[in-house]
C-alpha positions in Angstrom: 13.5 -1.6 -10.5 14.2 -4.9 -12.2 11.4 -7.0 -12.5 9.0 -4.7 -11.5 5.4 -4.9 -12.5 3.3 -1.9 -13.4 -0.5 -1.3 -14.1 -2.6 1.7 -14.7 -2.6 2.6 -11.0 0.9 1.7 -9.6 4.0 0.3 -10.0 5.6 -2.4 -7.7 8.7 -4.7 -7.1 10.5 -6.3 -4.2 13.6 -5.5 -2.9 15.2 -6.4 0.3 12.3 -8.6 1.2 9.9 -5.6 1.1 7.3 -5.1 -1.5 7.5 -1.5 -2.8 4.1 -0.1 -4.0 4.1 3.3 -5.7 1.0 4.6 -6.8 1.2 6.7 -10.1 0.4 10.5 -9.9 -3.2 11.7 -9.8 -4.9 8.3 -9.8 -8.3 8.0 -8.6 -8.9 4.7 -6.9 -12.5 3.3 -7.2 -13.5 -0.3 -6.3 -12.5 -1.6 -9.8 -8.9 -0.2 -9.3 -8.7 -1.2 -5.9 -9.4 -4.9 -7.0 -7.1 -4.7 -9.9 -4.2 -3.5 -7.6 -4.7 -6.3 -5.2 -5.1 -8.6 -8.0 -1.8 -7.8 -9.6 -0.2 -7.4 -6.2 -0.9 -11.0 -5.0 -0.2 -12.3 -8.5 3.3 -10.8 -8.3 4.2 -11.5 -5.0 3.3 -15.3 -5.3 3.0 -17.1 -2.2 5.3 -15.1 -0.1 3.9 -13.1 2.8 5.8 -10.0 2.6 5.8 -6.3 4.4 4.4 -3.6 2.1 5.9 -0.2 1.6 3.0 1.8 0.0 3.5 5.3 -1.4 0.1 6.7 -1.5 1.4 10.4 -2.5 0.3 9.9 -6.1 -3.5 9.2 -5.0 -5.9 11.9 -5.9 -8.8 10.5 -4.5 -10.7 7.3 -3.5 -13.9 6.2 -2.7 -15.2 4.3 0.4 -15.8 1.1 -1.4 -12.2 1.1 -2.5 -11.0 2.0 1.0 -13.2 -0.8 2.6 -11.8 -3.3 0.3 -8.2 -2.3 0.5 -8.5 -2.3 4.3 -9.5 -6.1 4.6 -8.7 -7.6 1.0 -5.7 -5.4 0.4 -4.0 -6.7 3.5 -4.2 -10.3 2.3 -0.5 -11.7 2.1 1.0 -8.6 3.9 3.0 -9.3 7.3 2.6 -5.2 7.8 2.0 -2.1 5.8 3.8 1.3 5.9 1.9 4.2 4.3 4.2 7.1 2.8 2.1 10.2 2.8 2.5 14.1 2.3 1.5 15.8 5.4 -0.8 17.2 6.4 -3.9 16.6 4.3 -3.0 13.0 3.0 -1.6 12.1 6.4 -5.0 13.0 8.0 -6.9 11.1 5.3 -4.9 7.9 5.6 -5.1 8.2 9.8 -8.8 8.3 9.3 -8.7 5.4 6.8 -6.8 3.2 9.5 -8.7 4.2 12.3 -12.2 3.5 10.5 -11.3 0.7 8.4 -9.0 -1.1 10.9 -6.7 -3.1 8.5 -6.2 -6.5 9.6 -2.1 -6.3 9.6 0.0 -3.9 11.5 -0.3 -0.6 9.7 1.4 2.7 10.1 1.7 6.2 8.6 5.0 7.7 7.7 6.2 11.0 6.0 9.8 9.8 5.9 10.7 6.8 3.6 13.7 5.7 5.8 11.5 5.5 8.9 8.9 3.6 7.0 11.2 0.9 5.7 12.8 0.9 9.2 9.5 -0.4 10.6 9.0 -2.7 7.8 12.2 -4.6 8.3 11.1 -5.9 11.6 8.1 -7.9 9.7 10.3 -9.6 7.1 10.3 -13.3 7.0 
């Protein structure tokens, strides 16, 4: 993970044209946390539109305002997003998030990292 960036909520880095975004264990994401995460991600990736691998398995809870914010502003400068989840609970929650918040870029849920990265590779520039 050379050249990675970490904040109170997540660590991220770019590898093979994909931005890897891993939430820390037991984090709670409210609107302020969501804004911080997006701001740091955008600053880190610069002007590059990238596919994003988002490992959400560490998230303990999110509030509605954070989910709404991430569905729109969280998709800025992304070509696609793949969520890695732990089934069945976080998979159901993430599926509900996608259906109700309708992210603006192609977004899918995965339980296997390999499949998520395979999906994202089709969105690299």
